[in-house]
C-alpha positions in Angstrom: 206.4 -6.8 200.2 204.9 -8.6 203.3 203.4 -10.6 200.4 206.4 -11.7 199.3 208.0 -12.3 202.4 204.5 -14.6 203.5 204.9 -16.2 200.1 208.7 -16.8 200.5 207.9 -18.5 204.1 204.9 -20.9 202.7 206.8 -21.9 200.0 209.9 -23.0 202.3 207.6 -24.9 204.7 206.1 -27.0 201.6 209.5 -27.7 200.6 210.4 -28.6 204.6 207.1 -31.1 203.9 208.0 -32.4 200.7 212.0 -33.2 202.1 210.8 -34.6 205.3 208.3 -37.1 203.9 210.3 -38.2 200.7 213.5 -39.4 203.5 210.3 -40.7 206.0 208.4 -42.8 203.6 210.9 -45.1 202.3 211.6 -46.9 206.1 208.5 -48.2 207.8 209.7 -47.4 211.2 208.8 -44.5 210.5 204.9 -44.9 210.1 203.2 -44.5 213.4 201.4 -47.9 215.3 198.4 -47.9 217.7 200.2 -48.4 221.0 198.4 -48.3 224.4 199.9 -45.2 225.8 199.3 -43.2 222.4 196.2 -42.7 220.4 194.7 -44.5 217.8 197.2 -43.1 214.3 194.2 -43.6 211.7 194.3 -39.8 210.8 198.2 -40.4 210.0 199.5 -41.2 206.8 202.6 -40.4 205.0 202.5 -39.3 201.9 205.0 -38.4 199.4 204.6 -34.4 198.2 206.3 -34.0 194.9 207.8 -30.6 193.1 208.7 -29.9 190.0 211.5 -27.8 190.3 213.4 -27.6 186.2 211.4 -24.5 186.0 213.9 -22.8 188.6 217.2 -21.3 188.0 219.9 -22.2 190.0 220.1 -19.5 191.7 216.6 -19.7 193.0 217.2 -23.5 193.9 219.8 -22.4 196.2 217.3 -20.1 197.9 214.9 -22.8 198.7 217.7 -24.5 200.4 217.9 -21.0 202.9 214.2 -21.2 203.3 214.4 -25.3 204.4 217.0 -24.2 206.8 215.1 -21.2 207.8 212.0 -23.2 208.5 213.8 -25.8 210.5 214.2 -22.6 213.2 210.7 -21.4 212.5 208.9 -25.4 213.4 211.5 -24.8 216.7 210.0 -21.5 217.7 206.5 -23.0 216.7 206.8 -26.0 218.9 208.3 -23.5 222.1 204.7 -21.9 221.5 202.6 -25.0 221.0 204.0 -26.8 223.8 207.6 -25.3 225.7 210.5 -27.4 226.3 212.3 -30.2 224.2 212.5 -32.0 227.2 209.6 -34.5 226.6 211.7 -36.1 224.2 214.1 -36.8 226.9 211.6 -38.0 228.8 209.4 -40.7 226.5 211.0 -43.3 225.6 208.7 -44.7 223.0 209.4 -44.1 219.5 206.6 -44.4 217.9 204.8 -41.7 221.1 208.3 -39.4 220.2 206.8 -39.7 216.1 203.3 -37.8 217.4 204.3 -35.7 219.3 207.0 -34.4 216.5 203.7 -34.2 214.0 201.3 -32.7 216.2 204.0 -29.8 217.8 203.0 -31.3 221.8 201.2 -33.8 223.4 197.9 -32.7 221.9 196.2 -34.6 219.4 195.8 -31.8 216.9 193.4 -34.0 214.6 191.0 -34.5 216.9 190.4 -31.1 219.2 193.7 -31.4 221.4 193.1 -34.3 223.2 196.3 -35.3 225.3 198.0 -38.4 223.4 199.1 -40.2 226.6 196.4 -41.1 229.3 198.9 -39.3 232.2 198.9 -36.3 230.2 196.3 -32.8 231.4 194.1 -31.4 228.5 195.9 -28.4 226.5 195.8 -25.5 228.1 194.0 -22.3 226.3 197.1 -19.9 224.8 199.4 -23.1 225.1 203.3 -21.6 226.1 202.7 -19.0 223.8 200.1 -17.0 225.8 200.3 -18.5 229.3 
């Protein structure tokens, strides 16, 4: 039973990634560009993930929609554990920086040993918001 739940979560997260990647790949504004207040974006590229759903039944396809919706809640919980409040999006005006914060689930660069994305940010605390 635990394996089924874990597999279901993994599949749902993959489908969310596919869905958001497909929706975002059509606009140039979603590309993260270098900015004085953010890190260099050479690690970030938009890719399109495709999945062949033709083998799935109608019920399975409906389940995927439910998993995608559930994964939004998982993302929200993970953001809280990794960083904390969503207030950072209200206090940050730079759209490119907001995109980097969204990708990294906080203000620290996961591709670069959790270095701050902003010059005025502190180093990531051990345990982040999950183990204060």
